[in-house]
N, C-alpha and C positions, 0 to 999 in steps of 0.2 A: 504494500500500500504506500503510495507516495506521501512524502511529508507535505503538510499544509500549514499555512500561516494566514492570519487575518490581520491586515494592516488597517488601523484607524487613521484615515487621512484627515488632518486638521488644517491643511492649507491647500490651495489649488494644486491639482495634479499636474506635474510637469513631465515633459518628455525625458528629461535627465533622470528623473526617478524611475520611469518605466524602463529606460535603457539600462540603468544600473541593476535593477532587479533581473532583467533578462540576462545580462552578462553574468549574474550570480547563479544562473541556471533555473530561475523561477519562471513559470508560465502562468499567465493570468487565466483563471477558470471562471471568474464571475466578476461583475461590476454591479454595485448597488448605488443608486443615485438618491439623494435626499434634496428637498427644496426648502429654501427659507429657513425658518426657525427650527426645523427638524434636523438640520445639519449639525454635527458636533462642532462646538466652539472650542478654539484652542485654549487649553488650560482649564476647561470646564471639568469639574469633578463629577465622576459617575455616581449615580444614586446607588446606595447599597441595595443588593438584591433582598427582597422580602421572601422569607421561607416560612411556611406554616409549620407549627410544632406538630410532629407526627402524632396521630391518634394513639392514645395510650400513654402519652407523656405530657409533661407540663414543665414550665420554666420554674426552676428552683427559687426559693425565697431570696437568695443572694443574686439572682439574675445572671449567674455565671455558667450554669449548665442545665441540662434537662434531667428530669427524674420521672419515675413511673407515676402515673395517675392511677391509683388503685381502682377507682370506679370505672374508668374507661378500659383498664386492662381486664377487669371482670367481664365487662360487656364484650370485649374482643374474644375472650375465651368462650363465652356463650355463643357468639356468632360462629366461631371456629367449629365448635361442636355441631352446630346445625349444618354447616357446610360439609363436614365429614359425614354426617348422617344423610347427606344427599338433598338437603332442602334447597330450594331455589330462593334467590334474593327477595322475590315478592312475598313468599311465605315467611321468610325471616323477618321482613319489615312488619308484617301483620303481627307476628309474635312479639316483637320488641314493643310495638305500640300498645298491644293488649296488656303488657306488663308495666306500662307507664314510662318506658325509657324514651328519652328525647335526644336529638343530635346535640352537638356542641352549641349550635345556634338556638336551641330550644324548640326546633321544629319536629314534627313527627317524622319517623323513619319512612323512607320511600325505597322501592327496589333499587333505584339509582344510587341513593346514599349508601345502601348496603354494598352494592357492587363497587362503589368507589373505594371501599375499605379492603377489597380483595388483594391489592398489592401489599398492603400492610399485613394482612393475614399470612400471605406467602412469606413475607420477611420474618414474621414471628413464629411461623409454624414449627421450626426446629426447637425453639424454646418451649412452646406449648407441649410438643410431643415428648420432650425430655423431662417434664414435670413428673415427680414420683406418683402423683395421683392419676396421671393420664391413662394408664392401662385399665384401671378400674372404671374410670369415667367412660372410656371408649366402649367398654363391655356393656354398659347400660344404655348406650345409644340405640335407638331403633332406626336402623339404616333403611332408607326408602330407595326405591329404584324407579 
């Protein structure tokens, strides 16, 4: 796979720049144009990227790290069990709502909201499966087909 770089151009593109890159062995593969105020300004600081706290975690009291959120982790284990049992997201959402659970935003669970947690469940599944109580819990699941 060839090496790729992305240059942020902060001044007008010159033929000298293109020639220098070409002589260095680079080949232009794309050009993106911006107009007016959307163009990057020289010396403009980039906005820090916003990243949502993963479901099942929360920001610690000292705001320096993430820690487990016990309530969300218990809910993830419940959803994990239902997925292992073969439940579809729509049925899981109905079950969560009937038990009074709500999303982080306080809304009712929807099939889409349950589905959006699937990557997080995949990420956590080795941890859930390694729990000492998992074999007994798995044995009690009623697997649907």
